[in-house]
KEPA-699160 format. One record per residue (C-alpha): y, z, x; residue number from 1. Coordinates in nm, 3 decimals, padded with zeros to 5 digits. Layout:
BEGIN
Y Z X NUM .
...
***
This chain:
BEGIN
11.170 10.423 08.703 1 .
11.142 10.357 09.073 2 .
11.284 10.030 09.195 3 .
10.957 09.968 09.382 4 .
10.737 09.985 09.074 5 .
10.942 09.831 08.800 6 .
10.737 09.683 08.517 7 .
10.906 09.416 08.313 8 .
10.739 09.443 07.972 9 .
10.928 09.311 07.671 10 .
10.966 09.557 07.388 11 .
10.900 09.277 07.136 12 .
10.536 09.155 07.142 13 .
10.643 08.820 07.000 14 .
10.888 08.778 07.287 15 .
10.613 08.867 07.534 16 .
10.380 08.606 07.384 17 .
10.655 08.344 07.390 18 .
10.728 08.429 07.753 19 .
10.357 08.397 07.842 20 .
10.339 08.056 07.675 21 .
10.647 07.938 07.863 22 .
10.503 08.048 08.198 23 .
10.168 07.891 08.109 24 .
10.337 07.562 08.023 25 .
10.486 07.554 08.375 26 .
10.145 07.588 08.541 27 .
10.010 07.235 08.612 28 .
09.652 07.358 08.632 29 .
09.678 07.520 08.289 30 .
09.847 07.218 08.132 31 .
09.591 06.970 08.266 32 .
09.281 07.175 08.183 33 .
09.392 07.280 07.834 34 .
09.484 06.918 07.759 35 .
09.138 06.802 07.867 36 .
08.968 07.072 07.659 37 .
09.180 07.001 07.351 38 .
09.111 06.628 07.374 39 .
08.737 06.690 07.409 40 .
08.728 06.939 07.118 41 .
08.936 06.705 06.900 42 .
08.696 06.422 06.978 43 .
08.406 06.642 06.870 44 .
08.577 06.734 06.543 45 .
08.634 06.364 06.474 46 .
08.276 06.270 06.562 47 .
08.197 06.129 06.220 48 .
08.512 05.915 06.233 49 .
08.483 05.788 06.590 50 .
08.110 05.711 06.588 51 .
07.955 05.435 06.381 52 .
07.614 05.600 06.358 53 .
07.473 05.946 06.303 54 .
07.346 06.140 06.607 55 .
06.981 06.101 06.501 56 .
07.003 05.750 06.355 57 .
06.769 05.529 06.559 58 .
06.734 05.152 06.567 59 .
06.450 04.963 06.734 60 .
06.692 04.678 06.804 61 .
06.923 04.909 07.003 62 .
06.668 05.065 07.242 63 .
06.830 05.094 07.589 64 .
07.128 04.887 07.471 65 .
07.382 04.863 07.756 66 .
07.740 04.993 07.720 67 .
07.964 04.751 07.528 68 .
07.697 04.641 07.285 69 .
07.835 04.568 06.939 70 .
07.837 04.897 06.745 71 .
07.731 05.095 07.054 72 .
08.038 05.136 07.284 73 .
07.848 05.352 07.536 74 .
07.509 05.195 07.470 75 .
07.197 05.347 07.317 76 .
06.921 05.565 07.458 77 .
06.549 05.493 07.488 78 .
06.500 05.590 07.123 79 .
06.775 05.356 06.999 80 .
07.029 05.633 06.923 81 .
07.403 05.585 06.972 82 .
07.506 05.760 07.297 83 .
07.869 05.798 07.184 84 .
07.761 05.969 06.864 85 .
07.526 06.199 07.057 86 .
07.804 06.292 07.303 87 .
08.055 06.370 07.029 88 .
07.813 06.585 06.829 89 .
07.696 06.757 07.151 90 .
08.057 06.864 07.203 91 .
08.045 07.049 06.871 92 .
07.715 07.213 06.969 93 .
07.866 07.327 07.300 94 .
08.182 07.459 07.131 95 .
07.979 07.669 06.885 96 .
07.756 07.785 07.172 97 .
08.056 07.903 07.376 98 .
08.218 08.081 07.081 99 .
07.903 08.265 06.978 100 .
07.781 08.359 07.326 101 .
08.122 08.465 07.455 102 .
08.224 08.635 07.130 103 .
07.909 08.849 07.112 104 .
07.931 08.936 07.482 105 .
08.294 09.046 07.448 106 .
08.234 09.230 07.121 107 .
07.958 09.437 07.284 108 .
08.079 09.466 07.644 109 .
08.452 09.530 07.607 110 .
08.441 09.836 07.374 111 .
08.152 09.983 07.572 112 .
08.337 09.926 07.900 113 .
08.654 10.087 07.764 114 .
08.477 10.397 07.637 115 .
08.245 10.422 07.937 116 .
08.534 10.408 08.182 117 .
08.786 10.619 07.989 118 .
08.583 10.912 07.859 119 .
08.391 11.180 08.045 120 .
08.076 11.181 08.253 121 .
07.836 11.212 07.960 122 .
07.969 10.905 07.779 123 .
07.983 10.709 08.105 124 .
07.627 10.800 08.197 125 .
07.497 10.705 07.851 126 .
07.666 10.364 07.845 127 .
07.559 10.288 08.202 128 .
07.197 10.377 08.123 129 .
07.198 10.154 07.814 130 .
07.345 09.850 07.987 131 .
07.131 09.898 08.297 132 .
06.833 09.885 08.062 133 .
06.956 09.556 07.911 134 .
07.002 09.413 08.261 135 .
06.635 09.476 08.341 136 .
06.528 09.216 08.084 137 .
06.456 08.869 08.228 138 .
06.723 08.682 08.034 139 .
06.614 08.318 08.036 140 .
06.247 08.404 07.998 141 .
06.327 08.634 07.706 142 .
06.522 08.359 07.531 143 .
06.223 08.125 07.560 144 .
05.971 08.390 07.449 145 .
06.179 08.479 07.143 146 .
06.210 08.118 07.025 147 .
05.958 08.183 06.742 148 .
06.183 08.467 06.625 149 .
06.501 08.262 06.639 150 .
06.310 07.961 06.496 151 .
06.470 07.734 06.751 152 .
06.819 07.789 06.610 153 .
07.053 07.764 06.907 154 .
07.310 07.986 06.732 155 .
07.069 08.278 06.710 156 .
06.961 08.210 07.068 157 .
07.323 08.224 07.188 158 .
07.385 08.547 06.998 159 .
07.091 08.699 07.185 160 .
07.226 08.550 07.508 161 .
07.561 08.720 07.443 162 .
07.390 09.057 07.415 163 .
07.191 08.996 07.734 164 .
07.510 08.904 07.924 165 .
07.724 09.186 07.783 166 .
07.643 09.417 08.080 167 .
07.847 09.181 08.301 168 .
08.153 09.228 08.079 169 .
08.079 09.600 08.051 170 .
08.080 09.651 08.427 171 .
08.400 09.452 08.478 172 .
08.587 09.641 08.207 173 .
08.451 09.982 08.306 174 .
08.549 09.939 08.672 175 .
08.897 09.823 08.577 176 .
08.943 10.115 08.335 177 .
08.838 10.365 08.603 178 .
09.119 10.226 08.818 179 .
09.394 10.259 08.556 180 .
09.298 10.555 08.338 181 .
09.489 10.798 08.561 182 .
09.799 10.581 08.595 183 .
10.132 10.728 08.490 184 .
10.171 10.503 08.185 185 .
09.837 10.629 08.049 186 .
09.938 10.991 08.113 187 .
10.266 10.925 07.935 188 .
10.079 10.786 07.635 189 .
09.856 11.096 07.625 190 .
10.155 11.329 07.648 191 .
10.329 11.145 07.365 192 .
10.036 11.235 07.137 193 .
09.876 10.892 07.092 194 .
09.508 10.908 06.993 195 .
09.251 10.780 07.240 196 .
09.170 10.466 07.042 197 .
09.539 10.366 07.040 198 .
09.569 10.429 07.414 199 .
09.260 10.218 07.481 200 .
09.368 09.933 07.254 201 .
09.741 09.918 07.330 202 .
09.764 10.035 07.690 203 .
09.437 10.031 07.883 204 .
09.300 09.705 07.741 205 .
09.633 09.534 07.804 206 .
09.624 09.647 08.168 207 .
09.270 09.518 08.234 208 .
09.292 09.193 08.038 209 .
09.319 08.964 08.342 210 .
08.965 09.008 08.479 211 .
08.825 08.998 08.124 212 .
08.991 08.663 08.061 213 .
08.856 08.498 08.374 214 .
08.512 08.648 08.306 215 .
08.524 08.508 07.952 216 .
08.594 08.160 08.086 217 .
08.294 08.184 08.321 218 .
08.092 08.331 08.035 219 .
08.175 08.037 07.805 220 .
08.076 07.787 08.073 221 .
07.756 07.978 08.143 222 .
07.665 07.988 07.774 223 .
07.709 07.611 07.746 224 .
07.503 07.556 08.061 225 .
07.222 07.786 07.943 226 .
07.201 07.614 07.604 227 .
07.197 07.277 07.779 228 .
06.928 07.403 08.017 229 .
06.705 07.521 07.731 230 .
06.749 07.187 07.556 231 .
06.669 07.007 07.882 232 .
06.338 07.199 07.893 233 .
06.270 07.095 07.535 234 .
06.306 07.449 07.397 235 .
06.468 07.460 07.057 236 .
06.534 07.222 06.770 237 .
06.510 06.867 06.900 238 .
06.724 06.738 06.613 239 .
07.033 06.930 06.730 240 .
07.247 06.707 06.956 241 .
07.284 06.864 07.298 242 .
07.394 06.765 07.645 243 .
07.073 06.910 07.782 244 .
06.852 06.696 07.557 245 .
07.058 06.387 07.646 246 .
07.029 06.462 08.019 247 .
06.651 06.509 07.986 248 .
06.619 06.178 07.800 249 .
06.841 06.000 08.051 250 .
06.654 06.152 08.346 251 .
06.323 06.017 08.221 252 .
06.487 05.675 08.189 253 .
06.700 05.698 08.504 254 .
06.585 05.377 08.673 255 .
06.608 05.167 08.355 256 .
06.954 05.277 08.227 257 .
07.134 05.516 08.466 258 .
07.437 05.545 08.236 259 .
07.225 05.740 07.984 260 .
07.201 06.018 08.244 261 .
07.555 05.985 08.381 262 .
07.757 06.016 08.058 263 .
07.630 06.359 07.938 264 .
07.615 06.500 08.293 265 .
07.976 06.403 08.362 266 .
08.109 06.536 08.032 267 .
07.918 06.864 08.068 268 .
08.062 06.909 08.418 269 .
08.416 06.835 08.300 270 .
08.391 07.091 08.017 271 .
08.256 07.376 08.229 272 .
08.497 07.308 08.517 273 .
08.794 07.291 08.280 274 .
08.696 07.623 08.121 275 .
08.683 07.800 08.457 276 .
09.007 07.646 08.587 277 .
09.191 07.724 08.264 278 .
09.067 08.083 08.276 279 .
09.201 08.114 08.629 280 .
09.538 07.971 08.527 281 .
09.567 08.200 08.226 282 .
09.468 08.505 08.430 283 .
09.724 08.420 08.697 284 .
09.993 08.374 08.434 285 .
09.921 08.710 08.272 286 .
09.901 08.896 08.603 287 .
10.182 08.709 08.777 288 .
09.960 08.629 09.077 289 .
10.029 08.257 09.085 290 .
10.368 08.318 09.230 291 .
10.408 08.225 09.593 292 .
10.674 08.346 09.830 293 .
10.996 08.160 09.761 294 .
11.162 07.992 10.058 295 .
11.453 08.198 10.180 296 .
11.780 08.015 10.172 297 .
11.973 07.934 10.483 298 .
12.202 08.212 10.603 299 .
12.539 08.226 10.438 300 .
12.710 08.184 10.771 301 .
12.544 07.943 11.017 302 .
12.498 08.090 11.362 303 .
12.528 07.907 11.691 304 .
12.458 07.999 12.051 305 .
12.828 08.005 12.123 306 .
12.879 08.282 11.869 307 .
12.625 08.517 12.028 308 .
12.884 08.723 12.213 309 .
13.084 08.771 11.895 310 .
12.764 08.886 11.719 311 .
12.704 09.149 11.985 312 .
13.050 09.288 11.936 313 .
13.037 09.303 11.554 314 .
12.734 09.532 11.530 315 .
12.368 09.578 11.612 316 .
12.253 09.512 11.254 317 .
12.476 09.310 11.023 318 .
12.393 09.242 10.658 319 .
12.630 09.004 10.477 320 .
12.643 08.893 10.112 321 .
12.272 08.963 10.056 322 .
12.139 08.867 09.711 323 .
11.779 08.918 09.597 324 .
11.651 08.784 09.264 325 .
11.336 08.812 09.054 326 .
11.236 08.598 08.759 327 .
11.278 08.779 08.428 328 .
11.011 08.752 08.152 329 .
11.212 08.462 08.008 330 .
11.189 08.280 08.341 331 .
11.555 08.318 08.431 332 .
11.633 08.469 08.775 333 .
11.776 08.821 08.767 334 .
11.955 08.953 09.075 335 .
11.856 09.308 09.168 336 .
12.072 09.301 09.481 337 .
12.410 09.128 09.458 338 .
12.630 09.060 09.756 339 .
12.525 09.366 09.958 340 .
12.662 09.401 10.308 341 .
12.699 09.660 10.584 342 .
12.720 09.689 10.962 343 .
12.523 09.928 11.183 344 .
12.618 10.004 11.543 345 .
12.375 10.107 11.818 346 .
12.298 10.479 11.804 347 .
12.463 10.516 11.463 348 .
12.311 10.654 11.143 349 .
12.396 10.492 10.812 350 .
12.311 10.658 10.482 351 .
12.223 10.405 10.210 352 .
12.273 10.617 09.899 353 .
12.221 10.554 09.529 354 .
12.011 10.633 09.227 355 .
11.660 10.499 09.179 356 .
11.678 10.130 09.090 357 .
12.009 10.072 09.268 358 .
11.853 09.827 09.514 359 .
11.830 10.045 09.826 360 .
11.464 09.981 09.901 361 .
11.490 09.612 09.815 362 .
11.772 09.581 10.069 363 .
11.562 09.760 10.331 364 .
11.262 09.535 10.260 365 .
11.481 09.226 10.296 366 .
11.591 09.344 10.641 367 .
11.226 09.402 10.735 368 .
11.115 09.070 10.585 369 .
10.851 09.230 10.364 370 .
10.979 09.150 10.016 371 .
10.702 09.080 09.760 372 .
10.610 08.717 09.683 373 .
10.796 08.730 09.351 374 .
11.126 08.803 09.525 375 .
11.370 08.531 09.615 376 .
11.655 08.575 09.861 377 .
11.927 08.370 09.692 378 .
12.186 08.396 09.966 379 .
12.304 08.611 10.250 380 .
12.260 08.683 10.619 381 .
12.073 08.954 10.812 382 .
12.144 08.954 11.187 383 .
11.989 09.182 11.443 384 .
12.169 09.181 11.776 385 .
12.312 08.841 11.686 386 .
11.977 08.689 11.582 387 .
11.943 08.565 11.224 388 .
11.635 08.718 11.057 389 .
11.648 08.551 10.717 390 .
11.438 08.238 10.719 391 .
11.237 08.332 11.028 392 .
10.866 08.236 11.001 393 .
10.639 08.534 10.942 394 .
10.487 08.489 11.289 395 .
10.828 08.546 11.449 396 .
10.911 08.834 11.212 397 .
10.591 09.012 11.320 398 .
10.729 09.018 11.673 399 .
11.047 09.181 11.540 400 .
10.881 09.451 11.331 401 .
10.769 09.746 11.539 402 .
10.952 09.617 11.846 403 .
11.311 09.585 11.725 404 .
11.295 09.726 11.372 405 .
11.061 10.002 11.256 406 .
11.002 10.158 10.917 407 .
10.919 10.510 10.800 408 .
10.797 10.515 10.436 409 .
10.805 10.796 10.187 410 .
10.493 10.978 10.064 411 .
10.311 10.999 10.399 412 .
09.969 11.071 10.251 413 .
09.982 10.743 10.059 414 .
10.061 10.544 10.372 415 .
09.786 10.674 10.601 416 .
09.437 10.526 10.580 417 .
09.201 10.806 10.467 418 .
08.903 10.636 10.639 419 .
09.056 10.645 10.990 420 .
09.159 10.931 11.213 421 .
09.523 10.987 11.299 422 .
09.457 10.886 11.658 423 .
09.290 10.558 11.558 424 .
09.582 10.462 11.336 425 .
09.839 10.543 11.601 426 .
09.634 10.354 11.860 427 .
09.654 10.044 11.640 428 .
10.034 10.084 11.628 429 .
10.055 10.122 12.004 430 .
09.836 09.820 12.080 431 .
10.030 09.608 11.830 432 .
10.346 09.674 12.030 433 .
10.197 09.650 12.380 434 .
09.833 09.561 12.458 435 .
09.679 09.815 12.696 436 .
09.346 09.962 12.795 437 .
09.173 10.222 12.581 438 .
09.241 10.514 12.815 439 .
09.610 10.423 12.842 440 .
09.630 10.388 12.465 441 .
09.491 10.737 12.415 442 .
09.739 10.888 12.658 443 .
10.020 10.704 12.483 444 .
09.904 10.834 12.144 445 .
09.895 11.193 12.267 446 .
10.240 11.153 12.421 447 .
10.377 11.021 12.091 448 .
10.230 11.312 11.896 449 .
10.380 11.552 12.146 450 .
10.718 11.375 12.123 451 .
10.735 11.425 11.746 452 .
10.672 11.798 11.782 453 .
10.303 11.828 11.694 454 .
10.179 12.136 11.883 455 .
09.815 12.034 11.939 456 .
09.803 11.656 11.988 457 .
09.437 11.649 12.093 458 .
09.320 11.817 11.773 459 .
09.550 11.626 11.539 460 .
09.451 11.291 11.692 461 .
09.092 11.359 11.589 462 .
09.182 11.466 11.234 463 .
09.171 11.256 10.920 464 .
09.488 11.244 10.704 465 .
09.349 11.487 10.445 466 .
09.299 11.747 10.721 467 .
09.670 11.774 10.809 468 .
09.974 11.889 10.612 469 .
10.231 11.662 10.451 470 .
10.494 11.746 10.710 471 .
10.255 11.673 10.994 472 .
10.156 11.345 10.829 473 .
10.521 11.244 10.813 474 .
10.554 11.322 11.184 475 .
10.255 11.096 11.247 476 .
10.425 10.811 11.061 477 .
10.741 10.865 11.262 478 .
10.538 10.862 11.583 479 .
10.390 10.525 11.487 480 .
10.735 10.389 11.400 481 .
10.892 10.483 11.734 482 .
10.592 10.369 11.940 483 .
10.772 10.046 12.032 484 .
11.109 10.215 12.099 485 .
11.282 10.013 11.825 486 .
11.653 09.944 11.816 487 .
11.672 10.017 11.443 488 .
11.467 10.263 11.238 489 .
11.470 10.235 10.858 490 .
11.369 10.566 10.698 491 .
11.302 10.529 10.325 492 .
11.325 10.871 10.157 493 .
11.135 11.025 10.451 494 .
11.138 11.378 10.306 495 .
11.073 11.314 09.936 496 .
10.727 11.467 09.919 497 .
10.806 11.764 10.146 498 .
10.936 12.113 10.082 499 .
11.286 12.215 10.186 500 .
11.186 12.378 10.514 501 .
10.980 12.082 10.629 502 .
11.258 11.845 10.517 503 .
11.494 12.013 10.760 504 .
11.239 11.987 11.041 505 .
11.188 11.613 10.978 506 .
11.562 11.550 10.976 507 .
11.600 11.743 11.302 508 .
11.320 11.534 11.450 509 .
11.484 11.206 11.346 510 .
11.816 11.325 11.483 511 .
11.657 11.419 11.816 512 .
11.470 11.086 11.845 513 .
11.786 10.893 11.763 514 .
11.972 11.059 12.049 515 .
11.687 11.033 12.300 516 .
11.610 10.665 12.222 517 .
11.969 10.556 12.142 518 .
11.826 10.429 11.816 519 .
12.025 10.324 11.509 520 .
11.893 10.467 11.182 521 .
11.928 10.351 10.822 522 .
11.849 10.647 10.594 523 .
11.760 10.529 10.243 524 .
11.805 10.823 10.008 525 .
11.949 10.953 09.684 526 .
12.023 11.295 09.835 527 .
12.381 11.345 09.948 528 .
12.283 11.672 10.113 529 .
12.067 11.484 10.363 530 .
12.352 11.239 10.420 531 .
12.595 11.521 10.493 532 .
12.363 11.673 10.751 533 .
12.243 11.357 10.921 534 .
12.457 11.045 10.877 535 .
12.765 10.912 11.057 536 .
12.854 10.660 10.788 537 .
12.765 10.612 10.422 538 .
12.716 10.308 10.198 539 .
12.693 10.387 09.826 540 .
12.488 10.146 09.612 541 .
12.499 10.099 09.237 542 .
12.331 09.827 09.032 543 .
12.245 09.622 09.340 544 .
12.594 09.636 09.492 545 .
12.757 09.849 09.759 546 .
13.054 10.001 09.580 547 .
13.193 10.209 09.869 548 .
13.150 10.252 10.243 549 .
13.308 10.481 10.496 550 .
13.247 10.763 10.736 551 .
13.063 11.064 10.601 552 .
13.379 11.274 10.622 553 .
13.582 11.014 10.433 554 .
13.324 10.979 10.157 555 .
13.288 11.352 10.104 556 .
13.655 11.443 10.137 557 .
13.817 11.152 09.952 558 .
13.573 10.935 09.758 559 .
13.748 10.629 09.618 560 .
13.493 10.492 09.368 561 .
13.421 10.663 09.037 562 .
13.045 10.632 09.091 563 .
13.066 10.808 09.428 564 .
13.264 11.090 09.270 565 .
13.004 11.120 08.995 566 .
12.724 11.156 09.251 567 .
12.919 11.413 09.447 568 .
12.994 11.610 09.131 569 .
12.619 11.668 09.098 570 .
12.630 11.878 09.417 571 .
12.745 12.240 09.385 572 .
12.998 12.342 09.645 573 .
12.996 12.680 09.814 574 .
13.245 12.831 09.567 575 .
13.029 12.752 09.265 576 .
12.718 12.879 09.440 577 .
12.894 13.205 09.527 578 .
13.076 13.283 09.202 579 .
12.860 13.132 08.928 580 .
12.631 13.363 08.728 581 .
12.259 13.339 08.793 582 .
12.177 13.163 08.466 583 .
12.413 12.878 08.554 584 .
12.162 12.763 08.814 585 .
11.956 12.601 08.541 586 .
12.212 12.319 08.531 587 .
12.157 12.221 08.892 588 .
11.978 11.885 08.929 589 .
11.625 11.915 09.061 590 .
11.698 11.725 09.380 591 .
12.046 11.872 09.441 592 .
12.088 11.996 09.800 593 .
12.172 12.356 09.873 594 .
12.455 12.290 10.115 595 .
12.824 12.224 10.064 596 .
13.009 11.898 10.032 597 .
13.146 11.863 10.380 598 .
12.918 11.739 10.657 599 .
***
């Protein structure tokens, strides 16, 4: 699994649930809102214990009794009914309303959204037609018109409301499924022979659960509000305690006893707001989006102005004792990069080599200051020309990226915007480095395309990414990276998606640009053949640590670490390629280079 797209999913579902509960318990918003909701629900369940009167028991002596009256803690309404008892029993009505309305909506909308998004055009068209038809019905008006059918029973009314609102859930789920149904984990499940219903239930539904959860919270609040609104209008059984009926009664008596209106309105608002906020907190916990960027620690070695000359002499780019950590599912920090360090001189090329997951890209992202919010730099120092980069505000780092450090990603077609022409995207890169007029920007773009060896810059500048080849797209990315004449270029697997011939052309281009611009290059790769052809020095990474460094000749001729020797053993030398029988070639690793061991 690539180190960029690691998914930390516990094999044990019980462990995953326990981990979710632990993370949820650390979210103040979740703790506060769930506590409020639990207290309110518990009060409703204990209504007969906490209240001295029934919800419909009226007393002529208690009409408009103020709060604090003996036997009526919150007073009585204009009909002499206990407001506390009405509030507590209205909580139960609202809880049943939310469960029925939300449950029916989910039961109808989620399966339909899963099937409509996952299966072919015919199923999708049928489900969309059906739910579009349901959406044409005027919901609130239909609920009122059908009151004779439901006989004023709010439970039947809320079941109908759930069906009318199911298209909202359907659309959310269907759109999410369309986005994940072609993901690699779904393809892997198909290849393993799992039936479609298992894939939908165990894989797809799990991936789209976040938006469904937040929608359910809104749905529950909406159901409660709709039931209260119908009761406020006097639609339904007047004997059923409801916030809406209480608000209507209090509104008609607003100038005599304002508290009769305030109590149910306030409690209704607290319930609906708590539902929405708790849904947000739960969604964020499941999706991991509540995490904010962790503050980067101070550099391991404090820098002063007096040490600037020494910094210049030690190297252009210096990385010392760099450690990067992520929180594991249990909440404990796990270091993916541990004590990494290297030095890069001006005009030098360093090969950062290792298997996928060894921490190469994470190290490069730390140098660029673009680690994801979940990452935490535990310790270390990254100095560019004597200037400490760790801990710099993002505003200052933006002035470093593109000017002093540039980045060339892998998979060029995934990193170019398909809605913009090549020229427009390069123009944005140029203007970000140095503001200039439109005509000057265009000339600069054409010059950059010509510099990276594109034969017809005018034509390519007007093309969209899908109209050019992969090799040409990679040249475009390189052109954007060198637009600001950076001191350091970080190339992350720049030839992964290209064929062997184009790979050689891209490496030749990088080599030529390095010499012409006196640019230092960090080549992030797992391919020792590229390192042999291109790099001056090599740093070998394993498990987040650099296990060996040295010149390319030293590493290839006399590797000291066992891991380095293992990687080199995967490369066939010239003798094996010459003498081995043809069928032996089936043992060659897919990404093994075709050259020899010596650079």
